[in-house]
N, C-alpha and C positions, 0 to 999 in steps of 0.2 A: 611664262614662268613655270617652274616645276610645281607639281601639286602640293597643296598644303599638308605639312607633316602631321600636325595635330588632328586634322580632319581625316586624313588617310588612316591613321591608327584607329580612330573610332569607327569609321565606316567598315574597316576590315573586321572588327569585333562584332558589330551589329549584323553585317552580312553573314558571318558565320553562325549567328544565332537564328537567322531568319529561316522561313520555310520556303524552299525553292531556290531559284538561281538568280543571283544578283550580278549586275554588270556595273563596273566602276570605271569611268573615264578619267584620265589624268591622275590615276593613283601614283603616289610618289614611290618609286622603286629604290629607295635609299636603304642602307643597312638596317636602320631602326624599324622602318615599316615592314621590310621583308622579314625581320625577326618576329614582328607581331603576327604576320600571316603564317609563318611556320608554326608558331605556337597554336594558332587556331586550327591548323591542320592536325597537329598532334592531339588536339581536343576533339577531333572528329570531322571538321570541315574539309572540303576539297576545293582546290583552286587551280586555275590555269590562265594563260593569256590567249585571247582570241587573235585571229589573223589581223584584226584592226588595231591590236595593241592594247585592248581593254582588259582589265582584270575581271575574271569571271569566278564567282564564289558559289559553291553549292553548300547551303546551310545545313545546320544540324536540327532544325525545327526546335531549337531551345533546349536540346538534351545533349550536353557535351559528355564525352567519354573521359575516363581516367587515363592519362597518358602513360606510356610504358616507362618513361624515365623523367628526370628533371627537365623543365623548360628553360632553355638558355636564351635570355633576352638581350644578350650582347651588352650594348651601351645604353639601352633605352629605359630610362626611368618611367616614361609615360607608359610603355608596354607593361612593365612590372606592376606599377601601382594600379592602373585601370583593370588589368587582368585579375589582380588580387581581389578586387571587388566582385567581378563577374564570377570567378571561381568560388568565392565564399558562399554564393547562393546555391551551388550545386552539391549534391551528396557525394562528393569525390574528394580524394586526397591528392594534393599536387605540391610538388616542390619547384620553386623558381629560383634561378640564379642569373648571373651575368658576368661581365668582365670585371677587372679590378676596380675600375672607376664606379661601376654600378654597385659593386659590393661595398663601396665606401659611403654611399648616400643614405640619409636617415630614412628608416622605414617604420619607426614607432608611430609616426604621424598617421599611418593607415592602420596599424595594428590596433590602436585604441578604439576607433569607431567600429571597426569590423568585429572586434570582440564584444563590444557593447551590443551589437546586433545578434551575436550568438555564434559566430565563427570561432574556430580554434586556430590561432596563429602562433607559430614558433619562429622567432628570429634566430637563425643559426650562425650568423656572422658576428664579428666583434662590434661593440658599440651600437647594438640594436640595428644592425644592417643585414642585408641579404648575405647568403641564401635565406629564404623563408619557406616554411612548410605550412600548408593550409588544409584543414579538414573543414569542408563546407557543409552547408545545409542547416535547416532549422532556424532561419533568420527571422527577426522581428524588426519592425520599424523603430527608429529612435528620433529624438530631438537632439541635434548636435550643433553647437556653436564652434565653428572652425577656429582653432587657436592661431592660425596664420592664413593669409590670403593665398590659397592654392587651388587652382583648377583641377590638378591631378587628384588631390584628396577629395574634393567635392565630387568629381566624376566617379571615383572609386565607390563612394557611398551611394551615388545614384544607380550605378550598375548593380550593386549588391541589392538595392531595394527592389529591383525587378523580380527578385525571388524571395522577398520578405513578406511576412504577414503584417498587416496594419499599415500605418502611415509614418513616413519619415519627413522630418523638418530639418533643413540645413540652414544655418544662419552664417553668412559670410561677414568678415570684418571689413572687407573692401570688395568692390566688384572685380571678378576675374573672368577670363575668357569663358564663353558659354556655349561652346560647340556641342557638348554632350546634351545640354538641354534642348538646343535647336534640333539636333538629329533625332532625339527621342520623340519630341513633339511631332516632327514630320512623319514619324512612323505610327502616330496615333496613340502614343503613351501620354495619358493626361497628367499634367502637373500645373501647379499654380505658382507664379513668380510675383512676389510683392516686394519690390526693392531688393534688399539683400536676403530675403527670406524665401526659400524654395520649399514647397510642399508637394510630396509625391506619394501616391498610394501604391503599395506593393501588390503583386499578383499572386503571392503565396508560393508554395513549393513548386507548383506546376509551371510557374513563370508565364511570361507573355507569349502571345502568338504574333510574331513580327512578320510582316509581309516582305517578300523579296521584291526588289525594285531596281531601277537604274539610278546611278548617282553620277554627278559631274563634280569633280573636286576643283575648287577654285585655285588659282595660283597662290603660292605661299607668300604672305606679306613679310614674314621674317626673312625670307631669302631675298625678296625684292628690296629690303631695307639696305642691303649693302650697296646696291646701285643707286638708291636715292641719296645716300650720304656721299658716295663717290662723286655724283653730279653736283650736289648742293655745295660741296666744299671747293669746287673749281669754278671761279667766276667765268661766266659765258658758256659753261657746259649745260647740256640738257639731256634728259633721258625720259622716255615714256614707256611705261610698263602696262601691258594690257591684261585683262581678265584676272586681276589680282583680288583676293578676298578683302572685303572692306568691313568686316565685322567691327562694330564700334568699340568692342573690348579688345581689339588687337591693334588699333591704328593710332595710338597716342604719339607715336614717332612723328606723324604728320604735324601735329601741334608743336612739337619740340622744334622741328626744322623751321616752321614758320616763325616761331619766337626768335630763332637764331638768324632770321632774315631771309631765308630761302623762299623763292616763289614756288608754291605748290598748288597744282590744279588737279582736282579730282572730278572725273566724269563718271557718274553712276551708270551701270549697265543693268541688265536683267539679273534677277536673283539666280544664283546657281544652287538650285534646290533650297536648302535651308539657310543659305548664306548670301548676303549682299556682295556683289562684285562690281568691278569697274576698272577704269584706267587712271593711272597716276602719272602726272608729268611734273618733273622737278627741274627748275632753272637755278644754276649755281650763282652764288654771290660771295662776297667776303663775309663770312659768318661772324657772328658775335656770340659770346658765351651766354649761358642760361643756367637755370636751376631746375633739376628734375627730382621729384620726390612725392611723397604722399600717395594719393589714390592713382596717380599716373603709373606707379611702379609695376603693379601686376599686369598692366596693359602694354608694357614695353620691356618686360623683364629680359626677353631674348635679344632685344635690340641694344641693350646697355653697353656691351663691348664696342659696337660700332659707333654709338653715341659718344663714347669716350674718345674715339678717333676724331669725330667731328669737333669735339672740344679742343683737341690738340692743334687743329687747323684754324680755330676760331680766335677772334680778338677777345682777350679777357678771360675771366674764370668761368669754367663750366663745373657746376656742383652736382654730384649724384649722391643722394642720401636715401635712407629708408630702404636700402637694397641689400640687406645682409643675406637674403636668400641666395645671392650670387655666390656666396662662399660654399654652398653645398650643391652646386651644379656638377657638370662633368669634371670640372676642376674648380679650384677657388678662383673665380673669374675676376674678383677684385684684385687679388695679389698678382695673378697672371698678367692682367692688363697693365697694372702699375709697373711691374718689372719690365715688360716689353716696351712700354712707352718711354721709360727712362733710358733703356738701351738705345733708343733712337733720338735721344736728346730732348725729350719732352719733360717739362717740370710737372710732377705729380705729387700730391699729398694723399697718401692712402689713409682711409678711415675705416672703422669697424664695419660701417654700413654703407660704404661707398668710397668716393674719392673726389678730390678737387683737381681738375686739369687746367693748367695755365697755358694759354696760347697767345699768339700763334708761335709754334715751335719752329726753330731753325733745325730741321731734321738732320741728324748725323748718322751715317751708316757705319756700323762697326762689325762685330762678329756675327751678326744675325740674331734672330729672335726665335722663340719656341712657341709651338701651339699648345704644349702641355696635354696633347691628346684630345683637345677640345675643338670641335669643328668651328664654333663661332669665334673663338680666339684666332684661329688660322685665317678665317675669311676677313675678320676685322683688320688684322695686320696687313693683309693683302691690299685692302682699301687704302690704308695709310701709306703703304709702299708706293702707291701711284703718285704720291706727292714728294717722294724722296729724291734727292739729287743723284743718287746712284742706285743700282739694283739692291734689293734687300733679300737676304736668304731667310726663308721661313722653314724651320725644321719640323719634320713629322707631320706632313700635311695629308696623309692618308685618311685622317679622321674626318675630312670633309665629306667622305662617302656617307657619313652618318646621316646627313640631311640634304646635301646638294651635290649629287654626283657630277653634274655638268658645270660646276662653278668655274673651273679653270678655262674651259672652252668658252663660256659666256664672257669671262674676263678678256680673253683674246678678241672676241667679237667686238667688244666695246673699246678696243684699242690698247689693251694692256699687253705687256710682253712677259711671257711666262716660259721658263725653261725647267 
């Protein structure tokens, strides 16, 4: 499986902060992560690929430079929000922007805590969106209750705290992915985690001294999810995925598939640095509908489009609720999936915070479906197309480069027909 996108982003940033040379195996060379690495180079780091194909990063020893111009993060909300925290700790002025999709996503959620810490943040776009301009430095720790369950906002604050005076306490409303905490702790950054409460002491304006080291990025669970659902929804099918990240705050999809009747076997392997990894085998059956909501949502937010596909192929109703965050992703994923599913003959009831999908659908192929420029919509519809009676045209699929450049080749390897 391709390297984990969330972890690749974070390792690129921490390697750029480190003192010395960091080697990263299985770094994900997708558009989003490449944009993160380019931004780190503009801030003073250097990087190249070794003959073995590993990413090598020469760090800045914690002292980033003011870039010559705006940082363009393309489509990557993770890059922009996490870098906003990191840059806020530095005595530099930086402007960050991105493509049309990124400039439509809410940024007041990071502006508020960063300004409470002492940074100066200007949101230059409409409706409190990017571009944003940051004047960093002079941060102090804060106690902050996250108004929404967001690993990106949490990580933004944690990275800013590296350069803050005093102590920061973050209180989450629900558990979210904890890659940033794991990576920082593996680099020797002390923090205390007590349930939903994270306490971290800042290093002040001088920042931390992070060691350079070798990293092994696990396979991306969210990319593996497409193949899990593809197998689970086809009785008699089987797929095994090796060296996949098994972070318990990322794997709620496994529980969902088991509730739907699929046979799922997980074989733990050795930890990949800060993260648990292993193999996942999925055996397909006739799925039945289920309900997804509550604390599950942050831990499968990226998998919800393909879960809706599973619902379309399952017996009965599949209910997705408490997922309003889907409306402010690369596109409005609730509206996009509901529209595409209907175009293929699936009965869908769209709700403000999710949808109800009624299956099993007798799929009908008409004039094709759209990705809406969203990589996860494109790949989810490709999985549904595997069960269609005729080929399905999915428009604007270049967006898949955002997270999974090898998706179409892997689909062919598993027996799909792609033109």
